[in-house]
Backbone as XML, in Angstrom:
<?xml version="1.0"?>
<chain id="A" units="angstrom">
  <residue number="1" name="MET">
    <atom name="N" x="-12.404" y="8.081" z="6.884"/>
    <atom name="CA" x="-11.426" y="7.830" z="5.834"/>
    <atom name="C" x="-12.173" y="7.974" z="4.567"/>
  </residue>
  <residue number="2" name="VAL">
    <atom name="N" x="-13.452" y="7.423" z="4.436"/>
    <atom name="CA" x="-14.244" y="7.580" z="3.230"/>
    <atom name="C" x="-14.423" y="9.005" z="2.865"/>
  </residue>
  <residue number="3" name="ALA">
    <atom name="N" x="-14.946" y="9.713" z="3.747"/>
    <atom name="CA" x="-15.316" y="11.079" z="3.656"/>
    <atom name="C" x="-14.075" y="11.893" z="3.145"/>
  </residue>
  <residue number="4" name="GLY">
    <atom name="N" x="-12.984" y="11.741" z="3.894"/>
    <atom name="CA" x="-11.762" y="12.409" z="3.493"/>
    <atom name="C" x="-11.226" y="12.138" z="2.155"/>
  </residue>
  <residue number="5" name="LEU">
    <atom name="N" x="-11.299" y="10.938" z="1.675"/>
    <atom name="CA" x="-10.802" y="10.521" z="0.293"/>
    <atom name="C" x="-11.712" y="11.106" z="-0.706"/>
  </residue>
  <residue number="6" name="GLN">
    <atom name="N" x="-13.237" y="11.243" z="-0.375"/>
    <atom name="CA" x="-14.264" y="11.687" z="-1.287"/>
    <atom name="C" x="-14.013" y="13.137" z="-1.536"/>
  </residue>
  <residue number="7" name="ALA">
    <atom name="N" x="-13.592" y="13.802" z="-0.396"/>
    <atom name="CA" x="-13.401" y="15.298" z="-0.409"/>
    <atom name="C" x="-12.190" y="15.741" z="-1.026"/>
  </residue>
  <residue number="8" name="VAL">
    <atom name="N" x="-11.368" y="14.965" z="-1.438"/>
    <atom name="CA" x="-9.998" y="15.188" z="-2.005"/>
    <atom name="C" x="-10.337" y="15.768" z="-3.302"/>
  </residue>
  <residue number="9" name="ASN">
    <atom name="N" x="-11.379" y="15.279" z="-4.021"/>
    <atom name="CA" x="-11.750" y="15.720" z="-5.336"/>
    <atom name="C" x="-12.552" y="17.071" z="-5.496"/>
  </residue>
  <residue number="10" name="TYR">
    <atom name="N" x="-12.858" y="17.578" z="-4.300"/>
    <atom name="CA" x="-13.635" y="18.739" z="-4.181"/>
    <atom name="C" x="-12.901" y="19.953" z="-3.362"/>
  </residue>
  <residue number="11" name="ASP">
    <atom name="N" x="-11.895" y="19.717" z="-2.664"/>
    <atom name="CA" x="-11.196" y="20.626" z="-1.791"/>
    <atom name="C" x="-9.721" y="20.633" z="-2.162"/>
  </residue>
  <residue number="12" name="ASP">
    <atom name="N" x="-9.354" y="21.712" z="-2.930"/>
    <atom name="CA" x="-7.929" y="21.748" z="-3.447"/>
    <atom name="C" x="-6.811" y="21.755" z="-2.202"/>
  </residue>
  <residue number="13" name="LYS">
    <atom name="N" x="-7.193" y="22.425" z="-1.147"/>
    <atom name="CA" x="-6.262" y="22.413" z="-0.145"/>
    <atom name="C" x="-6.178" y="20.966" z="0.424"/>
  </residue>
  <residue number="14" name="LEU">
    <atom name="N" x="-7.186" y="20.320" z="0.604"/>
    <atom name="CA" x="-7.231" y="18.798" z="1.021"/>
    <atom name="C" x="-6.379" y="18.027" z="0.112"/>
  </residue>
  <residue number="15" name="SER">
    <atom name="N" x="-6.668" y="18.241" z="-1.096"/>
    <atom name="CA" x="-6.062" y="17.593" z="-2.223"/>
    <atom name="C" x="-4.477" y="17.596" z="-2.251"/>
  </residue>
  <residue number="16" name="ALA">
    <atom name="N" x="-4.103" y="18.774" z="-2.050"/>
    <atom name="CA" x="-2.616" y="19.174" z="-1.902"/>
    <atom name="C" x="-2.140" y="18.604" z="-0.787"/>
  </residue>
  <residue number="17" name="ARG">
    <atom name="N" x="-2.598" y="18.496" z="0.383"/>
    <atom name="CA" x="-2.242" y="17.939" z="1.712"/>
    <atom name="C" x="-2.142" y="16.396" z="1.366"/>
  </residue>
  <residue number="18" name="TRP">
    <atom name="N" x="-3.119" y="15.737" z="0.869"/>
    <atom name="CA" x="-3.101" y="14.343" z="0.560"/>
    <atom name="C" x="-1.992" y="13.976" z="-0.403"/>
  </residue>
  <residue number="19" name="THR">
    <atom name="N" x="-1.915" y="14.739" z="-1.379"/>
    <atom name="CA" x="-0.750" y="14.370" z="-2.311"/>
    <atom name="C" x="0.601" y="14.652" z="-1.814"/>
  </residue>
  <residue number="20" name="ALA">
    <atom name="N" x="0.764" y="15.579" z="-1.050"/>
    <atom name="CA" x="2.022" y="15.857" z="-0.305"/>
    <atom name="C" x="2.358" y="14.623" z="0.710"/>
  </residue>
  <residue number="21" name="LEU">
    <atom name="N" x="1.342" y="14.123" z="1.429"/>
    <atom name="CA" x="1.484" y="13.117" z="2.380"/>
    <atom name="C" x="1.832" y="11.811" z="1.670"/>
  </residue>
  <residue number="22" name="VAL">
    <atom name="N" x="1.065" y="11.518" z="0.683"/>
    <atom name="CA" x="1.372" y="10.306" z="-0.121"/>
    <atom name="C" x="2.641" y="10.289" z="-0.832"/>
  </residue>
  <residue number="23" name="THR">
    <atom name="N" x="3.003" y="11.333" z="-1.407"/>
    <atom name="CA" x="4.197" y="11.560" z="-2.002"/>
    <atom name="C" x="5.568" y="11.446" z="-1.205"/>
  </residue>
  <residue number="24" name="ASP">
    <atom name="N" x="5.393" y="11.900" z="0.049"/>
    <atom name="CA" x="6.503" y="11.753" z="1.088"/>
    <atom name="C" x="6.589" y="10.263" z="1.482"/>
  </residue>
  <residue number="25" name="LEU">
    <atom name="N" x="5.465" y="9.687" z="1.703"/>
    <atom name="CA" x="5.456" y="8.414" z="2.156"/>
    <atom name="C" x="5.918" y="7.459" z="1.123"/>
  </residue>
  <residue number="26" name="ASN">
    <atom name="N" x="5.527" y="7.635" z="-0.119"/>
    <atom name="CA" x="6.117" y="6.827" z="-1.235"/>
    <atom name="C" x="7.567" y="7.055" z="-1.199"/>
  </residue>
  <residue number="27" name="GLY">
    <atom name="N" x="8.056" y="8.124" z="-1.184"/>
    <atom name="CA" x="9.482" y="8.376" z="-1.344"/>
    <atom name="C" x="10.258" y="7.700" z="-0.258"/>
  </residue>
  <residue number="28" name="ARG">
    <atom name="N" x="9.818" y="7.803" z="0.881"/>
    <atom name="CA" x="10.467" y="7.127" z="2.045"/>
    <atom name="C" x="10.427" y="5.635" z="1.962"/>
  </residue>
  <residue number="29" name="LEU">
    <atom name="N" x="9.348" y="5.034" z="1.502"/>
    <atom name="CA" x="9.351" y="3.623" z="1.271"/>
    <atom name="C" x="10.208" y="3.066" z="0.083"/>
  </residue>
  <residue number="30" name="ALA">
    <atom name="N" x="10.197" y="4.006" z="-1.002"/>
    <atom name="CA" x="11.100" y="3.543" z="-2.050"/>
    <atom name="C" x="12.574" y="3.554" z="-1.686"/>
  </residue>
  <residue number="31" name="ALA">
    <atom name="N" x="12.872" y="4.671" z="-0.914"/>
    <atom name="CA" x="14.306" y="4.804" z="-0.388"/>
    <atom name="C" x="14.551" y="3.483" z="0.539"/>
  </residue>
  <residue number="32" name="GLN">
    <atom name="N" x="13.732" y="3.051" z="1.339"/>
    <atom name="CA" x="13.994" y="2.054" z="2.281"/>
    <atom name="C" x="13.965" y="0.814" z="1.471"/>
  </residue>
  <residue number="33" name="MET">
    <atom name="N" x="13.150" y="0.543" z="0.333"/>
    <atom name="CA" x="13.225" y="-0.638" z="-0.592"/>
    <atom name="C" x="14.595" y="-0.540" z="-1.080"/>
  </residue>
  <residue number="34" name="SER">
    <atom name="N" x="15.036" y="0.494" z="-1.480"/>
    <atom name="CA" x="16.479" y="0.566" z="-2.255"/>
    <atom name="C" x="17.461" y="0.150" z="-1.307"/>
  </residue>
  <residue number="35" name="ARG">
    <atom name="N" x="17.448" y="0.636" z="-0.058"/>
    <atom name="CA" x="18.421" y="0.310" z="0.860"/>
    <atom name="C" x="18.443" y="-1.201" z="1.113"/>
  </residue>
  <residue number="36" name="ASP">
    <atom name="N" x="17.104" y="-1.720" z="1.445"/>
    <atom name="CA" x="17.098" y="-3.264" z="1.699"/>
    <atom name="C" x="17.533" y="-4.043" z="0.532"/>
  </residue>
  <residue number="37" name="ALA">
    <atom name="N" x="17.226" y="-3.584" z="-0.680"/>
    <atom name="CA" x="17.723" y="-4.369" z="-1.810"/>
    <atom name="C" x="19.240" y="-4.227" z="-2.027"/>
  </residue>
  <residue number="38" name="ASP">
    <atom name="N" x="19.906" y="-3.131" z="-1.816"/>
    <atom name="CA" x="21.255" y="-2.913" z="-1.980"/>
    <atom name="C" x="22.066" y="-3.758" z="-0.992"/>
  </residue>
  <residue number="39" name="ALA">
    <atom name="N" x="21.257" y="-3.990" z="0.158"/>
    <atom name="CA" x="21.893" y="-4.753" z="1.406"/>
    <atom name="C" x="21.810" y="-6.300" z="1.192"/>
  </residue>
  <residue number="40" name="GLY">
    <atom name="N" x="20.960" y="-6.605" z="0.033"/>
    <atom name="CA" x="20.662" y="-7.983" z="-0.164"/>
    <atom name="C" x="19.557" y="-8.629" z="0.656"/>
  </residue>
  <residue number="41" name="GLU">
    <atom name="N" x="18.856" y="-7.772" z="1.501"/>
    <atom name="CA" x="17.895" y="-8.311" z="2.318"/>
    <atom name="C" x="16.499" y="-8.666" z="1.581"/>
  </residue>
  <residue number="42" name="ILE">
    <atom name="N" x="16.357" y="-8.001" z="0.553"/>
    <atom name="CA" x="15.157" y="-8.278" z="-0.198"/>
    <atom name="C" x="15.421" y="-8.266" z="-1.810"/>
  </residue>
  <residue number="43" name="THR">
    <atom name="N" x="14.517" y="-8.869" z="-2.628"/>
    <atom name="CA" x="14.597" y="-8.883" z="-4.126"/>
    <atom name="C" x="13.343" y="-8.450" z="-4.525"/>
  </residue>
  <residue number="44" name="PRO">
    <atom name="N" x="13.143" y="-7.089" z="-4.726"/>
    <atom name="CA" x="11.888" y="-6.504" z="-5.218"/>
    <atom name="C" x="11.753" y="-7.090" z="-6.735"/>
  </residue>
  <residue number="45" name="LEU">
    <atom name="N" x="10.382" y="-7.080" z="-7.072"/>
    <atom name="CA" x="9.887" y="-7.673" z="-8.345"/>
    <atom name="C" x="10.422" y="-6.768" z="-9.573"/>
  </residue>
  <residue number="46" name="SER">
    <atom name="N" x="10.697" y="-5.590" z="-9.273"/>
    <atom name="CA" x="11.322" y="-4.563" z="-10.231"/>
    <atom name="C" x="12.358" y="-3.757" z="-9.615"/>
  </residue>
  <residue number="47" name="ASP">
    <atom name="N" x="13.213" y="-3.128" z="-10.484"/>
    <atom name="CA" x="14.143" y="-2.204" z="-10.050"/>
    <atom name="C" x="13.563" y="-0.801" z="-9.865"/>
  </residue>
  <residue number="48" name="ASP">
    <atom name="N" x="12.241" y="-0.606" z="-10.349"/>
    <atom name="CA" x="11.564" y="0.570" z="-10.333"/>
    <atom name="C" x="10.970" y="0.690" z="-8.939"/>
  </residue>
  <residue number="49" name="HIS">
    <atom name="N" x="11.736" y="0.961" z="-7.891"/>
    <atom name="CA" x="11.305" y="0.971" z="-6.568"/>
    <atom name="C" x="10.103" y="1.998" z="-6.314"/>
  </residue>
  <residue number="50" name="GLU">
    <atom name="N" x="10.291" y="3.206" z="-6.845"/>
    <atom name="CA" x="9.425" y="4.208" z="-6.711"/>
    <atom name="C" x="7.990" y="3.847" z="-7.365"/>
  </residue>
  <residue number="51" name="GLY">
    <atom name="N" x="8.163" y="3.183" z="-8.447"/>
    <atom name="CA" x="7.059" y="2.760" z="-9.132"/>
    <atom name="C" x="6.163" y="1.553" z="-8.516"/>
  </residue>
  <residue number="52" name="LEU">
    <atom name="N" x="7.072" y="0.793" z="-7.891"/>
    <atom name="CA" x="6.354" y="-0.241" z="-7.169"/>
    <atom name="C" x="5.593" y="0.181" z="-5.966"/>
  </residue>
  <residue number="53" name="VAL">
    <atom name="N" x="6.356" y="1.005" z="-5.222"/>
    <atom name="CA" x="5.775" y="1.569" z="-4.016"/>
    <atom name="C" x="4.617" y="2.418" z="-4.280"/>
  </residue>
  <residue number="54" name="THR">
    <atom name="N" x="4.528" y="3.283" z="-5.276"/>
    <atom name="CA" x="3.447" y="4.028" z="-5.699"/>
    <atom name="C" x="2.184" y="3.176" z="-5.994"/>
  </residue>
  <residue number="55" name="THR">
    <atom name="N" x="2.523" y="2.150" z="-6.744"/>
    <atom name="CA" x="1.438" y="1.258" z="-7.057"/>
    <atom name="C" x="0.754" y="0.519" z="-5.800"/>
  </residue>
  <residue number="56" name="LEU">
    <atom name="N" x="1.681" y="0.159" z="-4.949"/>
    <atom name="CA" x="1.238" y="-0.718" z="-3.875"/>
    <atom name="C" x="0.434" y="0.348" z="-3.051"/>
  </residue>
  <residue number="57" name="THR">
    <atom name="N" x="0.845" y="1.525" z="-2.784"/>
    <atom name="CA" x="0.096" y="2.520" z="-1.952"/>
    <atom name="C" x="-1.166" y="2.759" z="-2.490"/>
  </residue>
  <residue number="58" name="ASP">
    <atom name="N" x="-1.262" y="3.019" z="-3.875"/>
    <atom name="CA" x="-2.640" y="3.182" z="-4.496"/>
    <atom name="C" x="-3.489" y="2.118" z="-4.312"/>
  </residue>
  <residue number="59" name="MET">
    <atom name="N" x="-2.803" y="0.880" z="-4.484"/>
    <atom name="CA" x="-3.754" y="-0.507" z="-4.173"/>
    <atom name="C" x="-4.400" y="-0.403" z="-2.868"/>
  </residue>
  <residue number="60" name="ILE">
    <atom name="N" x="-3.375" y="-0.112" z="-1.825"/>
    <atom name="CA" x="-3.928" y="-0.277" z="-0.534"/>
    <atom name="C" x="-4.975" y="0.739" z="-0.128"/>
  </residue>
  <residue number="61" name="VAL">
    <atom name="N" x="-4.873" y="1.990" z="-0.643"/>
    <atom name="CA" x="-5.792" y="3.014" z="-0.435"/>
    <atom name="C" x="-7.274" y="2.549" z="-0.974"/>
  </residue>
  <residue number="62" name="ILE">
    <atom name="N" x="-7.102" y="2.116" z="-2.190"/>
    <atom name="CA" x="-8.384" y="1.632" z="-2.907"/>
    <atom name="C" x="-9.026" y="0.517" z="-2.143"/>
  </residue>
  <residue number="63" name="ALA">
    <atom name="N" x="-8.141" y="-0.492" z="-1.758"/>
    <atom name="CA" x="-8.786" y="-1.514" z="-0.979"/>
    <atom name="C" x="-9.342" y="-1.298" z="0.420"/>
  </residue>
  <residue number="64" name="PHE">
    <atom name="N" x="-8.715" y="-0.404" z="1.005"/>
    <atom name="CA" x="-9.216" y="0.084" z="2.435"/>
    <atom name="C" x="-10.364" y="0.911" z="2.286"/>
  </residue>
  <residue number="65" name="PHE">
    <atom name="N" x="-10.481" y="1.828" z="1.253"/>
    <atom name="CA" x="-11.540" y="2.672" z="0.830"/>
    <atom name="C" x="-12.788" y="1.892" z="0.487"/>
  </residue>
  <residue number="66" name="LYS">
    <atom name="N" x="-12.461" y="0.900" z="-0.472"/>
    <atom name="CA" x="-13.696" y="0.026" z="-0.719"/>
    <atom name="C" x="-14.167" y="-0.843" z="0.566"/>
  </residue>
  <residue number="67" name="ASP">
    <atom name="N" x="-13.269" y="-1.416" z="1.318"/>
    <atom name="CA" x="-13.606" y="-2.109" z="2.555"/>
    <atom name="C" x="-14.329" y="-1.045" z="3.640"/>
  </residue>
  <residue number="68" name="ARG">
    <atom name="N" x="-14.163" y="0.053" z="3.779"/>
    <atom name="CA" x="-14.880" y="0.964" z="4.576"/>
    <atom name="C" x="-16.222" y="1.289" z="3.893"/>
  </residue>
  <residue number="69" name="SER">
    <atom name="N" x="-16.118" y="1.480" z="2.630"/>
    <atom name="CA" x="-17.381" y="1.943" z="1.844"/>
    <atom name="C" x="-18.395" y="0.760" z="1.897"/>
  </residue>
  <residue number="70" name="LEU">
    <atom name="N" x="-18.020" y="-0.277" z="1.643"/>
    <atom name="CA" x="-18.946" y="-1.430" z="1.260"/>
    <atom name="C" x="-19.397" y="-2.013" z="2.639"/>
  </residue>
  <residue number="71" name="ARG">
    <atom name="N" x="-18.487" y="-2.000" z="3.602"/>
    <atom name="CA" x="-18.578" y="-2.550" z="4.945"/>
    <atom name="C" x="-18.979" y="-4.093" z="4.868"/>
  </residue>
  <residue number="72" name="PRO">
    <atom name="N" x="-18.080" y="-4.875" z="4.442"/>
    <atom name="CA" x="-18.183" y="-6.286" z="4.237"/>
    <atom name="C" x="-17.987" y="-6.894" z="5.630"/>
  </residue>
  <residue number="73" name="SER">
    <atom name="N" x="-18.408" y="-8.310" z="5.694"/>
    <atom name="CA" x="-18.350" y="-8.986" z="7.000"/>
    <atom name="C" x="-16.796" y="-8.826" z="7.505"/>
  </residue>
  <residue number="74" name="GLU">
    <atom name="N" x="-16.672" y="-9.085" z="8.835"/>
    <atom name="CA" x="-15.289" y="-9.026" z="9.349"/>
    <atom name="C" x="-14.342" y="-10.086" z="8.777"/>
  </residue>
  <residue number="75" name="ALA">
    <atom name="N" x="-14.915" y="-11.123" z="8.346"/>
    <atom name="CA" x="-14.110" y="-12.274" z="7.657"/>
    <atom name="C" x="-13.440" y="-11.732" z="6.414"/>
  </residue>
  <residue number="76" name="GLU">
    <atom name="N" x="-14.332" y="-11.108" z="5.589"/>
    <atom name="CA" x="-14.093" y="-10.563" z="4.323"/>
    <atom name="C" x="-12.992" y="-9.290" z="4.449"/>
  </residue>
  <residue number="77" name="SER">
    <atom name="N" x="-13.042" y="-8.595" z="5.592"/>
    <atom name="CA" x="-12.208" y="-7.605" z="5.744"/>
    <atom name="C" x="-10.727" y="-8.163" z="6.120"/>
  </residue>
  <residue number="78" name="ARG">
    <atom name="N" x="-10.821" y="-9.236" z="6.926"/>
    <atom name="CA" x="-9.556" y="-9.896" z="7.276"/>
    <atom name="C" x="-9.084" y="-10.538" z="5.915"/>
  </residue>
  <residue number="79" name="ARG">
    <atom name="N" x="-9.665" y="-11.124" z="5.071"/>
    <atom name="CA" x="-9.265" y="-11.706" z="3.956"/>
    <atom name="C" x="-8.585" y="-10.648" z="3.028"/>
  </residue>
  <residue number="80" name="MET">
    <atom name="N" x="-9.155" y="-9.527" z="2.934"/>
    <atom name="CA" x="-8.635" y="-8.363" z="2.148"/>
    <atom name="C" x="-7.399" y="-7.937" z="2.539"/>
  </residue>
  <residue number="81" name="LEU">
    <atom name="N" x="-7.191" y="-7.791" z="3.962"/>
    <atom name="CA" x="-5.873" y="-7.415" z="4.619"/>
    <atom name="C" x="-4.869" y="-8.530" z="4.421"/>
  </residue>
  <residue number="82" name="ALA">
    <atom name="N" x="-5.258" y="-9.709" z="4.460"/>
    <atom name="CA" x="-4.335" y="-10.868" z="4.369"/>
    <atom name="C" x="-3.801" y="-10.662" z="2.897"/>
  </residue>
  <residue number="83" name="ASN">
    <atom name="N" x="-4.651" y="-10.581" z="2.005"/>
    <atom name="CA" x="-4.199" y="-10.347" z="0.644"/>
    <atom name="C" x="-3.400" y="-9.266" z="0.293"/>
  </residue>
  <residue number="84" name="VAL">
    <atom name="N" x="-3.613" y="-8.106" z="0.949"/>
    <atom name="CA" x="-2.923" y="-6.865" z="0.854"/>
    <atom name="C" x="-1.408" y="-7.164" z="1.339"/>
  </residue>
  <residue number="85" name="LYS">
    <atom name="N" x="-1.320" y="-7.727" z="2.369"/>
    <atom name="CA" x="-0.035" y="-8.208" z="3.058"/>
    <atom name="C" x="0.742" y="-9.078" z="2.153"/>
  </residue>
  <residue number="86" name="THR">
    <atom name="N" x="0.097" y="-10.106" z="1.581"/>
    <atom name="CA" x="0.925" y="-10.986" z="0.801"/>
    <atom name="C" x="1.269" y="-10.501" z="-0.633"/>
  </residue>
  <residue number="87" name="VAL">
    <atom name="N" x="0.505" y="-9.566" z="-1.133"/>
    <atom name="CA" x="0.948" y="-8.799" z="-2.322"/>
    <atom name="C" x="2.058" y="-7.765" z="-1.944"/>
  </residue>
  <residue number="88" name="TRP">
    <atom name="N" x="1.933" y="-7.119" z="-0.918"/>
    <atom name="CA" x="3.046" y="-6.228" z="-0.503"/>
    <atom name="C" x="4.219" y="-6.864" z="-0.138"/>
  </residue>
  <residue number="89" name="LEU">
    <atom name="N" x="4.295" y="-7.946" z="0.619"/>
    <atom name="CA" x="5.542" y="-8.695" z="0.890"/>
    <atom name="C" x="6.100" y="-9.437" z="-0.374"/>
  </residue>
  <residue number="90" name="GLY">
    <atom name="N" x="5.126" y="-9.875" z="-1.252"/>
    <atom name="CA" x="5.787" y="-10.624" z="-2.506"/>
    <atom name="C" x="6.334" y="-9.465" z="-3.411"/>
  </residue>
  <residue number="91" name="THR">
    <atom name="N" x="5.774" y="-8.411" z="-3.482"/>
    <atom name="CA" x="6.399" y="-7.442" z="-4.470"/>
    <atom name="C" x="7.667" y="-6.915" z="-3.955"/>
  </residue>
  <residue number="92" name="TRP">
    <atom name="N" x="7.745" y="-6.596" z="-2.592"/>
    <atom name="CA" x="9.020" y="-6.303" z="-1.999"/>
    <atom name="C" x="10.059" y="-7.337" z="-2.030"/>
  </residue>
  <residue number="93" name="GLY">
    <atom name="N" x="9.649" y="-8.606" z="-2.289"/>
    <atom name="CA" x="10.591" y="-9.712" z="-2.568"/>
    <atom name="C" x="11.153" y="-10.121" z="-1.070"/>
  </residue>
  <residue number="94" name="ALA">
    <atom name="N" x="10.296" y="-10.092" z="0.081"/>
    <atom name="CA" x="10.642" y="-10.416" z="1.292"/>
    <atom name="C" x="10.841" y="-11.953" z="1.204"/>
  </residue>
  <residue number="95" name="PRO">
    <atom name="N" x="12.250" y="-12.331" z="1.749"/>
    <atom name="CA" x="12.430" y="-13.666" z="1.763"/>
    <atom name="C" x="11.480" y="-14.603" z="2.714"/>
  </residue>
  <residue number="96" name="ASN">
    <atom name="N" x="10.896" y="-15.641" z="2.341"/>
    <atom name="CA" x="10.024" y="-16.430" z="3.131"/>
    <atom name="C" x="9.026" y="-15.619" z="3.889"/>
  </residue>
  <residue number="97" name="PRO">
    <atom name="N" x="8.092" y="-14.935" z="3.085"/>
    <atom name="CA" x="7.158" y="-14.042" z="3.699"/>
    <atom name="C" x="6.343" y="-14.870" z="4.700"/>
  </residue>
  <residue number="98" name="PRO">
    <atom name="N" x="5.725" y="-14.564" z="5.716"/>
    <atom name="CA" x="4.901" y="-15.334" z="6.562"/>
    <atom name="C" x="3.448" y="-15.557" z="5.760"/>
  </residue>
  <residue number="99" name="SER">
    <atom name="N" x="2.971" y="-16.653" z="5.975"/>
    <atom name="CA" x="1.557" y="-16.920" z="5.523"/>
    <atom name="C" x="0.614" y="-16.140" z="6.183"/>
  </residue>
  <residue number="100" name="HIS">
    <atom name="N" x="-0.276" y="-15.501" z="5.454"/>
    <atom name="CA" x="-1.417" y="-14.744" z="5.767"/>
    <atom name="C" x="-2.765" y="-15.326" z="5.447"/>
  </residue>
  <residue number="101" name="ARG">
    <atom name="N" x="-2.747" y="-16.617" z="5.396"/>
    <atom name="CA" x="-3.907" y="-17.427" z="4.926"/>
    <atom name="C" x="-4.873" y="-17.196" z="5.996"/>
  </residue>
  <residue number="102" name="VAL">
    <atom name="N" x="-6.286" y="-16.910" z="5.511"/>
    <atom name="CA" x="-7.323" y="-16.818" z="6.396"/>
    <atom name="C" x="-8.245" y="-17.954" z="6.062"/>
  </residue>
  <residue number="103" name="ASP">
    <atom name="N" x="-8.404" y="-18.956" z="7.099"/>
    <atom name="CA" x="-9.351" y="-20.012" z="6.847"/>
    <atom name="C" x="-10.810" y="-19.651" z="6.984"/>
  </residue>
</chain>
């Protein structure tokens, strides 16, 4: 993952593929967020579903890139994942999101 993300800056073909993949993913997630919000199942923090999803995806990529690059302890990796889940669910406005506390 680390090498692939680093190569995006140096390989135009890889960069285009990465951009297409992430753009498609974000579009699908934003559409799902809109459907869920319209159905009253969630209350996202903003009506800008595409903006929320894009920011969340960027955050997750950076968090996992940093985690793999720095190779923290397993406990720190679990802590990062728990926090990513909490931010993700909170931003989506999931009702009563489960606790992801790591002791």
